[in-house]
TORTORBA-843697 format. One record per residue (C-alpha): residue in one letter; x, y, z. Coordinates in steps of 0.001 Angstrom, whole numbers, padded with zeros to 6 digits, always signed. Layout:
% residues N
aXYZ ...
This chain:
% residues 382
m+148895-076230-011332 k+148073-072634-010420 q+150969-070251-010905 r+152359-068932-007607 l+154917-066226-008287 l+157413-064931-005717 l+158745-061387-006180 f+161826-061043-003974 d+163492-057696-003207 t+165419-056472-000173 i+166153-053043-001671 l+163537-050354-001152 d+165004-047236-002721 g+165428-046011-006285 h+163464-047950-008893 h+162597-050883-006693 p+159250-049860-005117 e+158043-048638-008522 y+158836-051922-010242 l+157045-053901-007539 i+154030-051589-007759 h+153843-052012-011549 l+153861-055806-011268 i+151332-055783-008412 g+149039-053656-010571 y+149370-056034-013508 y+148845-059231-011543 s+146026-057741-009463 s+143939-058000-012639 r+145007-061623-013170 p+143398-063615-010325 e+144579-066883-011877 v+148096-066046-010622 d+148937-065810-006921 v+151752-063362-006172 i+153882-063292-003029 v+155706-059977-002546 a+158664-060658-000250 t+160376-057459+000845 g+160976-055171+003820 a+158067-054127+006042 s+158219-050495+004940 f+157127-051392+001399 q+153541-052226+002353 e+153347-049039+004431 e+154621-047069+001433 f+152132-048761-000888 t+149233-047914+001432 k+150390-044301+001725 r+150461-043885-002050 q+147413-045998-002861 k+144762-043304-002989 a+146824-040564-004617 e+148090-042828-007413 q+145073-045150-007805 l+147213-048159-006852 v+145615-051576-006591 w+146403-054590-004422 g+144340-057566-005571 d+143050-060390-003409 n+145631-062626-005108 i+148538-060518-003809 q+150151-061696-000580 f+152704-059623+001317 y+155591-061441+003008 s+157534-059196+005368 i+161239-060015+005516 p+162595-059303+009031 e+165192-056543+009062 h+167841-058714+010701 l+167736-061118+007738 i+168635-058391+005249 v+172419-058445+004959 k+174262-055127+005010 g+177830-054605+003880 n+179629-057722+002636 i+178333-058342-000891 l+179513-061966-001049 l+177790-062837+002224 r+174681-060992+001102 s+174605-062879-002186 l+174756-066273-000513 r+172456-065612+002437 e+169762-063802+000485 w+169766-066409-002287 n+169133-069113+000307 l+166557-066876+002016 m+164706-066417-001275 l+164558-070184-001804 a+163379-070743+001774 i+160552-068217+001333 a+159622-069823-001999 k+159352-073208-000277 e+157399-071820+002686 t+154894-069999+000456 q+154725-072854-002087 a+155809-070571-004920 n+156519-072359-008181 q+158345-069450-009838 a+160480-066582-008533 v+161748-063243-009801 l+164762-061562-008227 m+163928-057885-008566 y+167649-057074-008382 m+169626-060087-009529 d+173026-058388-009778 y+173754-059337-006160 f+173297-063051-006748 p+176047-064695-008853 v+177812-066097-005776 g+174540-067219-004219 a+173397-068978-007379 i+176774-070691-007818 m+177425-071711-004208 g+174000-071607-002577 n+171173-074091-002285 k+169767-075677-005420 a+166646-073994-006806 a+163732-076367-007193 i+161752-073818-009222 p+162527-071557-012208 v+164218-068334-011058 a+164313-065205-013222 g+165886-061860-012443 i+166047-058199-013394 s+169585-056976-014059 f+170466-053320-013648 r+174207-053774-014187 p+174814-056804-016385 p+178232-057690-017816 r+179162-056007-021072 e+182110-056085-023414 i+185374-056724-021573 q+187420-053538-021139 g+189490-054361-018059 p+190209-056890-015266 f+186952-056130-013423 d+184900-056825-016558 f+186786-060101-017079 v+186013-061294-013540 k+182374-060225-013877 h+182048-062168-017141 k+183405-065307-015495 m+181058-064959-012509 w+177985-064484-014679 q+179018-067263-017015 s+179280-069624-014030 m+175916-068440-012676 l+174186-068978-016007 a+175902-072340-016502 s+174718-073469-013046 g+171156-073813-014313 q+169915-071774-011351 i+168826-068770-013443 s+166242-069483-016124 r+165674-065956-017459 v+167449-062583-017308 f+165613-059313-017954 s+168244-056714-018806 l+167586-053008-018369 v+170765-052428-020380 h+169638-053492-023840 s+173123-053521-025324 a+174104-056234-022820 v+171516-058772-024027 a+173803-060201-026716 v+176635-060556-024178 l+174372-062331-021691 n+173065-064747-024300 a+176619-065492-025425 l+177618-066232-021822 a+174552-068470-021387 g+175122-070245-024693 e+171442-069772-025532 r+168756-067067-025728 r+168033-066616-022048 a+168192-062804-021760 l+165543-060313-022857 p+165676-056501-023054 l+163460-054862-020436 a+161773-051461-020519 d+162551-049028-017700 p+158964-048009-016947 v+157740-044620-015823 i+154204-043315-015520 q+153120-039696-015556 l+150073-038763-013514 p+148196-035577-014446 v+148633-032289-012590 r+146537-029156-012894 a+147811-025727-013883 s+146758-024462-010447 q+148965-027116-008789 i+151948-025977-010849 a+151306-022337-009920 d+150940-023198-006229 f+154124-025290-006340 r+156091-022430-007875 l+154764-020023-005262 k+155351-022350-002308 h+158981-023023-003201 a+159747-019595-004716 i+160706-021104-008064 p+161482-018241-010455 n+159728-017756-013782 d+162501-015623-015236 k+165367-018118-014876 k+166209-021417-016532 v+165485-024122-013973 y+167862-027117-013986 l+166459-030164-012190 n+168661-032767-010509 f+166183-035401-009346 g+166329-038689-007450 q+168542-040145-004749 l+170949-037229-004380 d+174353-038799-003892 q+177831-038616-005370 r+176719-040426-008541 k+174308-037690-009550 g+176909-035195-010773 i+175944-032263-008547 e+179588-031354-008013 g+180151-031275-011782 f+177252-028861-012215 l+178639-026552-009531 l+182128-026605-011060 a+180558-025735-014418 c+178739-022821-012787 k+182124-021429-011715 q+182978-021121-015408 l+180007-018823-016045 s+179990-015058-015955 p+177943-013348-013204 a+175313-012443-015796 e+175066-016045-017029 l+174912-017409-013482 n+172100-015000-012700 q+169997-016616-015428 i+169894-020096-013911 c+168340-021847-010929 l+169210-025303-009606 l+166367-027461-008270 l+167663-030323-006110 a+164818-032758-005505 g+165130-036021-003625 p+166472-037664-000467 i+170038-036942+000581 e+172253-038337+003341 p+173197-035766+006032 a+176962-036083+005439 y+176575-035576+001695 q+174154-032708+002237 a+176759-030965+004387 h+179306-031457+001593 i+176959-029968-001015 e+176007-027069+001255 s+179715-026288+001608 l+180154-026216-002173 l+177057-024057-002595 g+178598-021599-000168 e+181246-020950-002827 l+178516-019893-005274 p+176428-017352-003343 d+174931-015934-006551 l+173500-019276-007696 e+169823-019632-006843 v+169131-023096-005434 i+165805-024677-004477 k+166221-027641-002107 l+163575-030329-001735 f+165571-032834+000309 d+162968-035514+000924 h+161434-038711-000443 l+159073-037318-003069 h+155827-038784-004370 y+152936-037773-006619 p+152177-034983-007359 t+155512-033459-006254 i+157523-035603-008663 e+155433-034537-011641 l+155528-030906-010510 c+159325-030914-010336 f+159510-031973-013979 e+156780-029533-014999 v+158627-026514-013596 a+162028-027635-014912 d+163381-026210-018145 v+166259-028700-018357 v+166745-032051-016609 l+170218-033118-015505 v+171183-036781-015947 t+174902-036247-015382 y+175720-039443-013522 q+179322-040217-012593 g+180607-043711-013440 h+177109-045025-014211 m+176901-047167-017342 g+173258-048216-017109 m+169903-046582-017751 s+168094-043940-015657 s+164361-043480-015247 v+165048-039740-014908 l+165779-039717-018637 i+162347-041204-019298 r+160584-038820-016918 a+162191-035913-018754 a+160941-037259-022093 l+157447-037747-020651 a+157429-034106-019582 g+158815-033036-022960 k+161917-031514-021388 p+165451-031530-022838 v+168285-033111-020888 i+171957-032594-020267 g+173360-036025-019525 t+176514-038048-019337 s+177921-039278-022628 m+178875-042561-020964 g+177077-045879-021299 t+173392-046332-021959 i+172420-042785-020962 g+174734-041177-023511 a+173796-043604-026263 t+170091-043010-025596 i+170385-039215-025576 d+172131-039314-028937 a+169873-041958-030520 y+166635-040196-029572 q+167940-036605-029759 l+166957-035832-026172 g+169471-033029-025581 f+173221-032742-024927 s+175454-035666-023975 i+178629-034444-022287 d+181530-035440-020085 p+180231-034052-016761 s+183744-034073-015281 n+184792-031504-017916 a+183723-028200-016349 l+184198-026193-019552 e+182161-028624-021665 f+179455-028683-018983 a+179381-024867-018851 q+179014-024672-022630 a+176021-027013-022392 l+174460-024773-019736 t+174657-021771-022047 g+173971-023620-025310 k+170656-023960-027115 l+169103-027321-026320 k+166962-029034-028922 t+164912-032219-028849 n+163176-034306-031490 a+159547-034581-030394 a+158806-037668-032523 l+161854-039567-031254 q+161117-038406-027711 s+157609-039910-027968 e+158961-043165-029375 f+161406-043400-026483 v+158540-042943-024019 r+156454-045601-025762 q+159278-048131-025598 n+159553-047591-021840 s+155902-047884-020909 v+154643-049805-017893 e+152794-052111-020270 a+156019-053019-022079 f+157721-053675-018733 v+155086-055952-017191 l+154333-057873-020376 t+158011-058633-020979 i+158312-060095-017479 a+154969-061910-017502 q+155522-063481-020902 g+159171-064185-020144 i+158419-066217-017047 e+155266-067840-018421 s+157370-069334-021208 l+159361-071172-018535 s+156343-073076-017207 
């Protein structure tokens, strides 16, 4: 029987479009597998917009299934888990898929436990899997995931948090979880593009540029950076520039603008928009230091990988996977971003990286490693 693979995702920000694009590229060269991409209508528009600039491919074996907006649950996570699990199974039946991958499976414990019975193998990518129990929330999460894995509804888990693989396999009672690369590609840019980008956005050559990149929200540690800047002398503050690059909600933008008003001497470049190639690459090229100072985030960040690809040092949170990765691969400073004095010392300290370890980190998080882990992981279920 020909493999018909359903990729199901109702989230279209952050990593999600990239992951879908990587898998579409891989399977576009494998005509023996039919792929159904079930997601919101804007994804195909986004793919088409980026296709030429990024040499994206969409093979004849790739079918797009547009999920109507009213079927995508907002708000209540328990309702979303149940309804979208059943929706995924309904689409699988309608499209005659014989395997499915939940591109964000962390929503689905309730759905897998209480929802309709899966007639096909279902795998999933986990961004926030359960880890060692440290409190009541962790205990409840362990029990939920243990029940989901015991239900037989989930055949394979691909964990972006590598340290959680052992926990997941213990909960499953067998080797069902695999570590998954967090893939990033770097497309080439010319020196003239970098020069034009600097000129267009008035990015200084004589200051250290700190880049805070991605979905700019409360998690990203912008407030911590600004509090650290208040610890600096006027001369030290005059030596730095903050580059904020990525989409931002209006209410949060107003909050950040208010805080920036308290630091009139800090030079700030604002690129508040959804960014694509070559702007993404140019942001990392002009940066001297990349900030990965997430608040309360225990998982991985592709920003860390983009920084390594560009050969740039990072200042990042010491918590969770980000902190462990910075230390293991000597990517820069790992700090407590809520400690303004420690953050300020990192801003004025001498950052060093280990080029060999940086390259190894990039290799381990290649697109090839990502797609092959998923392809081989689900093929072994057939």
